[in-house]
DODRENKOL-121567 format. One line per 3 residues: their letters; for each residue x, y, z of C-alpha. Coordinates in Angstrom, 2 decimals, always signed. Layout:
N
a = X,Y,Z ~ ...
***
This chain:
242
xxx = +8.81,-14.80,-12.38 ~ +5.78,-16.86,-13.24 ~ +2.55,-15.21,-14.29
xxx = +0.99,-16.29,-11.00 ~ +3.65,-14.51,-8.95 ~ +3.45,-11.45,-11.11
xxx = -0.33,-10.89,-10.84 ~ +0.16,-7.32,-9.60 ~ +2.12,-6.27,-12.67
xxx = -0.68,-7.09,-15.11 ~ -3.72,-6.08,-13.00 ~ -2.38,-2.81,-11.58
xxx = -1.26,-1.75,-15.03 ~ -4.72,-2.02,-16.65 ~ -7.25,+0.82,-16.96
xxx = -9.86,-1.53,-15.45 ~ -8.09,-1.58,-12.07 ~ -8.46,+2.20,-11.88
xxx = -12.12,+2.03,-12.96 ~ -12.97,-0.53,-10.26 ~ -11.36,+1.52,-7.51
xxx = -12.21,+5.03,-8.72 ~ -14.67,+5.44,-5.83 ~ -11.94,+5.41,-3.17
xxx = -12.45,+8.33,-0.81 ~ -9.47,+10.68,-0.58 ~ -10.75,+12.14,+2.70
xxx = -9.45,+9.14,+4.72 ~ -6.05,+9.50,+3.09 ~ -5.89,+13.20,+3.95
xxx = -6.97,+12.69,+7.56 ~ -4.37,+9.95,+8.03 ~ -1.54,+11.98,+6.51
xxx = -2.41,+15.03,+8.62 ~ -2.61,+12.98,+11.80 ~ +0.52,+10.89,+11.31
xxx = +2.81,+13.73,+10.18 ~ +1.66,+15.83,+13.14 ~ +2.05,+12.95,+15.61
xxx = +5.55,+12.15,+14.35 ~ +6.47,+15.86,+14.18 ~ +8.01,+15.41,+10.72
xxx = +9.84,+18.61,+9.82 ~ +8.77,+20.47,+6.69 ~ +12.22,+20.14,+5.09
xxx = +11.97,+16.35,+5.27 ~ +12.18,+14.18,+2.15 ~ +9.49,+11.48,+2.15
xxx = +9.15,+8.32,+0.08 ~ +5.66,+7.04,-0.79 ~ +6.41,+3.38,-1.53
xxx = +3.84,+1.73,-3.81 ~ +2.22,+5.11,-4.36 ~ -0.33,+4.03,-6.98
xxx = -1.73,+7.08,-8.76 ~ -0.17,+9.33,-6.14 ~ -3.05,+10.45,-3.94
xxx = -1.04,+10.26,-0.69 ~ +2.04,+11.75,-2.36 ~ +0.11,+14.74,-3.67
xxx = -1.41,+15.51,-0.30 ~ +1.89,+15.09,+1.56 ~ +3.46,+17.49,-0.92
xxx = +0.64,+19.98,-0.30 ~ +1.62,+19.95,+3.38 ~ +5.03,+21.26,+2.37
xxx = +7.14,+18.10,+2.16 ~ +9.49,+17.03,-0.58 ~ +8.00,+13.75,-1.79
xxx = +9.10,+10.95,-4.09 ~ +6.40,+8.48,-5.11 ~ +7.36,+5.11,-6.59
xxx = +5.27,+2.23,-7.92 ~ +5.79,-0.82,-10.12 ~ +2.84,+0.12,-12.34
xxx = +3.87,+2.24,-15.31 ~ +0.20,+3.07,-15.85 ~ -0.15,+4.51,-12.34
xxx = +3.10,+6.46,-12.53 ~ +2.15,+7.88,-15.92 ~ -1.08,+9.19,-14.35
xxx = +0.72,+10.54,-11.28 ~ +3.32,+12.39,-13.36 ~ +0.81,+15.12,-14.17
xxx = +0.99,+16.21,-10.52 ~ +4.81,+16.36,-10.47 ~ +6.65,+19.56,-9.57
xxx = +10.04,+20.60,-8.19 ~ +9.33,+18.94,-4.84 ~ +7.13,+16.07,-6.04
xxx = +8.59,+13.37,-8.26 ~ +7.31,+9.99,-9.44 ~ +9.29,+6.98,-10.66
xxx = +8.67,+3.36,-11.64 ~ +10.29,+1.13,-9.02 ~ +9.93,-2.43,-7.72
xxx = +9.85,-2.36,-3.90 ~ +12.05,-5.47,-3.83 ~ +14.88,-3.38,-5.30
xxx = +17.00,-1.16,-3.07 ~ +16.55,+2.62,-3.23 ~ +19.07,+4.98,-4.80
xxx = +18.47,+7.56,-2.03 ~ +17.73,+7.65,+1.68 ~ +14.70,+9.36,+3.21
xxx = +13.59,+10.98,+6.43 ~ +10.38,+8.95,+6.34 ~ +9.04,+6.11,+4.20
xxx = +5.30,+5.48,+3.86 ~ +3.82,+2.18,+2.68 ~ +0.09,+2.79,+2.71
xxx = -3.34,+1.26,+2.12 ~ -2.27,-2.39,+2.31 ~ +0.46,-2.10,-0.32
xxx = +2.50,-4.91,+1.24 ~ +2.43,-8.70,+1.31 ~ +2.01,-9.26,-2.43
xxx = +4.70,-11.90,-2.79 ~ +4.58,-15.68,-2.55 ~ +7.71,-16.07,-0.45
xxx = +8.18,-14.50,+2.98 ~ +11.78,-13.78,+2.02 ~ +10.59,-11.27,-0.61
xxx = +8.42,-9.39,+1.89 ~ +11.31,-9.32,+4.35 ~ +13.53,-7.99,+1.56
xxx = +11.09,-5.11,+1.09 ~ +11.35,-4.32,+4.80 ~ +15.15,-4.50,+4.65
xxx = +15.07,-2.03,+1.75 ~ +12.92,+0.25,+3.90 ~ +15.38,-0.08,+6.80
xxx = +18.35,+0.70,+4.53 ~ +16.45,+3.53,+2.87 ~ +15.99,+5.52,+6.08
xxx = +18.17,+8.41,+7.09 ~ +19.59,+8.38,+10.62 ~ +16.61,+8.79,+12.99
xxx = +14.26,+8.16,+10.05 ~ +10.94,+6.38,+10.49 ~ +8.68,+4.22,+8.36
xxx = +4.90,+3.84,+8.44 ~ +3.34,+0.53,+7.35 ~ -0.45,+0.75,+6.93
xxx = -2.05,-2.70,+6.60 ~ -5.50,-4.18,+7.12 ~ -6.26,-5.95,+10.40
xxx = -6.75,-9.53,+9.30 ~ -8.26,-10.46,+12.66 ~ -11.40,-8.41,+11.93
xxx = -11.58,-9.29,+8.23 ~ -14.25,-11.93,+8.88 ~ -16.56,-9.23,+10.28
xxx = -16.99,-7.67,+6.83 ~ -16.19,-10.51,+4.45 ~ -18.56,-10.96,+1.51
xxx = -17.58,-13.89,-0.70 ~ -19.49,-12.74,-3.76 ~ -19.90,-9.13,-4.82
xxx = -21.22,-7.41,-7.94 ~ -20.24,-3.84,-8.81 ~ -21.29,-1.97,-11.96
xxx = -19.00,+0.98,-12.71 ~ -18.83,+2.92,-15.98 ~ -21.04,+0.28,-17.60
xxx = -18.72,-2.58,-16.62 ~ -20.14,-5.33,-14.41 ~ -17.33,-6.50,-12.11
xxx = -17.95,-9.91,-10.52 ~ -15.76,-10.31,-7.44 ~ -15.22,-13.57,-5.58
xxx = -13.21,-13.42,-2.33 ~ -11.63,-16.21,-0.31 ~ -8.85,-16.88,+2.18
xxx = -6.62,-19.69,+0.97 ~ -3.05,-20.87,+1.57 ~ -2.19,-17.85,+3.70
xxx = -3.53,-15.30,+1.21 ~ -6.61,-13.10,+0.95 ~ -7.63,-13.58,-2.68
xxx = -9.97,-11.65,-4.95 ~ -10.93,-13.10,-8.32 ~ -12.26,-10.32,-10.53
xxx = -14.04,-11.15,-13.79 ~ -15.85,-8.89,-16.25 ~ -16.55,-8.18,-19.91
xxx = -15.17,-5.00,-21.46 ~ -14.10,-3.78,-24.89 ~ -15.52,-6.90,-26.53
xxx = -13.48,-9.32,-24.43 ~ -13.80,-11.37,-21.26 ~ -11.27,-10.53,-18.53
xxx = -10.20,-12.25,-15.33 ~ -7.67,-10.89,-12.86 ~ -6.56,-11.92,-9.39
xxx = -5.55,-9.84,-6.38 ~ -3.60,-11.56,-3.62 ~ -2.37,-10.09,-0.37
xxx = -0.78,-12.13,+2.38 ~ -2.83,-12.84,+5.52 ~ -0.37,-11.15,+7.93
xxx = -1.27,-10.73,+11.58 ~ +0.55,-9.15,+14.50 ~ +2.74,-12.16,+15.27
xxx = +3.94,-12.53,+11.68 ~ +4.63,-8.81,+11.33 ~ +6.72,-8.91,+14.47
xxx = +8.74,-11.79,+13.00 ~ +9.19,-9.88,+9.73 ~ +10.36,-6.72,+11.51
xxx = +12.85,-8.67,+13.60 ~ +14.28,-10.31,+10.48 ~ +14.60,-6.91,+8.79
xxx = +16.20,-5.21,+11.79 ~ +13.26,-2.84,+12.31 ~ +11.94,-1.85,+15.74
xxx = +8.28,-1.07,+16.42 ~ +7.85,+2.43,+17.83 ~ +4.05,+2.78,+17.71
xxx = +1.02,+0.71,+16.70 ~ -2.35,+2.24,+15.73 ~ -5.72,+0.77,+14.81
xxx = -7.20,+3.42,+12.50 ~ -6.47,+6.65,+10.64 ~ -7.40,+8.70,+13.72
xxx = -4.41,+6.98,+15.43 ~ -6.51,+5.16,+18.02 ~ -4.70,+2.42,+19.97
xxx = -4.65,-0.90,+18.12 ~ -7.17,-3.49,+19.31 ~ -6.85,-6.81,+17.52
xxx = -10.55,-7.60,+18.01 ~ -12.05,-4.29,+16.85 ~ -9.55,-2.20,+14.84
xxx = -10.02,-2.04,+11.08 ~ -6.37,-1.20,+10.36 ~ -2.98,-2.37,+11.63
xxx = -0.63,+0.60,+11.37 ~ +3.00,+0.35,+12.44 ~ +5.58,+3.07,+12.94
xx = +9.00,+1.40,+12.77 ~ +12.64,+2.45,+12.64
***
């Protein structure tokens, strides 16, 4: 892969990524996990996969609800951090979501816009096919993505955040089918510049992806309280598929 394609490997694996996003509120994650597991009536003996788990915040909370959970992420840095929470029913592994899974699961969660990183649609569809093949009979998957239709309502091109003494300069744009963040800062005596890219995927494109992957939409929600999805007002696009 070229460096451009592999942006997520370098950025997610730096300590600066975790500094920039350290303010993320775990309360939303907990509310969502409580609501969705209750709505789907997932049995306590179920084995769940948290795909692209990051530092494991969703995995840890799902495990606290009594589930057996496996969290996987491409970032060795994130998995190393998450490992300190591991126990007999909570495991973490380094894994590229484009690779098939060694096991099958009762439910697979892909949360907080951890999808659409790749240049080619075929790679995103491959991820969804891996999810389809990774489900047990009657298993379900939850894809939690941003609602690109309302992105313009809260889109600031230039942003400055100072965290732990580091001044992060963030420039955002929508270009060539991607939502792009260019993040520059000085730290540890050096200048740094990283890029985040996530595909601009709306309802129509998701439906095409799911059809290609052999997944059927069971439910669609617009927020972590599981309100009905409204393309004009919802801040999230959450699919339950099987």
